[in-house]
Every structure is written in C-alpha cells, then in structure tokens.
N, C-alpha and C positions, 0 to 999 in steps of 0.2 A: 976662522968666522964662525959663527952658530948655521947650521943650516934652517930653513923657516920650518916650520912645524907644519904638517899634512892631517889632512882632516876629509879620509875617503869617505867618511858615513855625513859629516856634516856636512862638509859642501853639497848632498844630494836632498838637505834638508831646509826647504824657505817655510812650511805651514804643519801645523801637526797632525794634517791628513799624510804629511809624508811621514814621520814617527809615527803611525797607526799601520801604516803600509810595511814597516818594517817586520821580520819573525824577534821571537822573543829573544833567543840568544844572540841576538844585537845589539838590543838594550843595553848590554854593560859594554862591550863598547862603544856606542853613543857615548853613553854618560862622563867616558873616558875622553873623549875628544871634547864631548863639553868643557869638561872641567881645564883642559889645557886653554881651547880657544879663551875662557874666560879669561884665563891665568892672563898670556898673551894680549887680550886686547886691554884688561884694565892693570896693564903694566904701561901700554901707550897712554890710555887718556886721565888714571890716576879714579878714586872711588871707592866705594866701600867694596869692600872684597869678600873677608869672608863669611857675610849673611848668603850670598851666592853660592859660595865654594860646597854650604849645607844645605843647599837647597836642591844641587842638581840632577841624581836619583829623583828624588822626588818628583821634581819639575819632568821627568823624561816620564816619570813614570804616571802623572795626571794627564800629562798629554798623549799619554797611550789610552790610558782607559777611559777617560770620557772626551765627547766627541762636543770638543770647544770648538768655533765658540757660541755654537748654540749650547751649552754647559758653559756656565760662569766659573772661573776662577778668581777669589778676590784676594788679594794679595795683601797681608798686615802691614809690612813693610818694604818702599821699593826697592831697598836693596837686595832683600830677596828674591827679587824677580828677574835678574839681568837674566841668568837663564832663559828663563820664558821669552825674555823679549831676543834672545840668540835663534829659538826654536820658532818663534811667530812673526819670520821676517824681515829681523832690524840685524841681522848677525855681522852684514857688509857694511853697519853704520856703528856700531858699538865704540869705534874706538872715537867717535864723534860725543861720546855719553857726558853730560855736564859741561859741554860748549856749546857756544852762541849758533843757534840752529841747528843741533845737534842730535840723539836720542835723549827723549825725557828721563833724569835718573829715576822716576819713580814712575810705574803704571800710567798713562794718558789716556782717558778715552780717546781724545782725538788724534791719537799717535796710531794707535790700532784699536779694530773690532774686538781683539784678543784682550784687551785691556779693560775688565768690566767695571773697575772704580777707578777713581785720581785721588789713590793714596795721598793722605795729607798730614799723620800725626797716627801713632801704633794705636793699636787694643780695638780699632773701629773693623776690622774686617767681617768678625761673626755678625755685629748688629747689620752692615751692609748685606751681605750673603742673607739674612733672614728675611731682611724688606725686598731683596730679590726671589726668593724663592715664594715669599707672601704673593708677592705680585704673578708670580708664575701660577701659583694655585689658583686665584683669581681669576685668571682669563687664561685657563684651563690650557697651557703647555705645559706638556712633559718634557724640564729641564732640571736640571742637578746643577747646587748650588757648590759649592765649595768653598772653606774659609779657611785660608795658607793662614798660621799663626804659630808665633816662635814662643820661647821659654820667657823671654823679657814683654816680651806685647801681651804675654798672656793674663800677668799679673795685675793688669791693668783693672781699673773698676767699671770703666764700658764695656770691655770683655766678660767680664762676671755677671754683669745688667745681661748682657745679650745670650748668654747662654742662660741662666733663669729664662727668662722670655723664651728661649728654641726648645727649649726642653716644655714647655707651657701648651705650645702650638703643634700639628700637624702638617709640618712644614719638610718639602726636602731640600736639608740644607745636613 
C-alpha cells in the first residue's frame, strides 16, 4: 500500500500572505509539494491536469511577488488556476472540483476574493485585466493587474485587440 504524500510546507499555506512569509529558498520545495498535491487531488476528482501543472512555479511566484487580493491576478483559462485555488484557501476542497457544491473548475468571484474575474472563454484575460487597471487608475488606487494567458489563448483576436489597446494607454497592467 502506498504511503500518503506529506506536504509540510503546503499544510501551513492557507492564503497567499502565508506564501509571502516564506524565505525564498523554500519556494522551490513549496512548488514541488504543490505539484504533488495537484497531481494527487486531480487524480481523485478528475479534471484538466496539464495546464495547472504548467503554472505551478508561476503561481507561487505571482502570489509571492504581488499583494493579492489587492493586486489582481486574471487567469485566462480556469484550468491554469488550480494551483492558485490551492494557495488561496481551497486546498482542503480540491477533490470536490467539478462536483455538485464543490470547488468551481474556473475562477469564480463568488467563491474567493482572490478570483478577480470569472473566466468563461479563453483570450479574455488581457482585456479584463486592462479594464481593471483603468478602473483602478481612475479611482486613484495603487494596484497592479496581471493577466495570465497561455500560448493557445494569446492567438485569439480578443487577446490581440486587448494588447493593442493596452499599448496605447498608461495602465498598470
């Protein structure tokens, strides 16, 4: 019988502020645990697997550097956001993803203050984050907006249009 995996760093992470308290040398071991936890939880619940594995280190770095939830992370595809969900207070419910009353398979503003945008279709993250950046600037808020978009989504016309728009503005994106 296989011994259950141990996650000593991840067990102490309930919010991104817990990630930011870690010394830098523990970020790689945290990412390793996060990858193993993601593998284990998705093997129970099912769901898209590779997109989340591809964003593990990126997610740790984003939550380490940016002051979430004040700074906004806008995910382009919900499957990329599984590691984000784990680091933002939902790790104990990840095996319920894609089930009735379980964790939503996509970022969902009603589910967490860390989900800045309810993803529905790909290629929308840049436009959504740009809108948030413009709004923050107009309100005089000092926030940063980050769009996380993958290689498949960035080829969408909406993404190109948003990059064109962003290039013509002074927005914190």
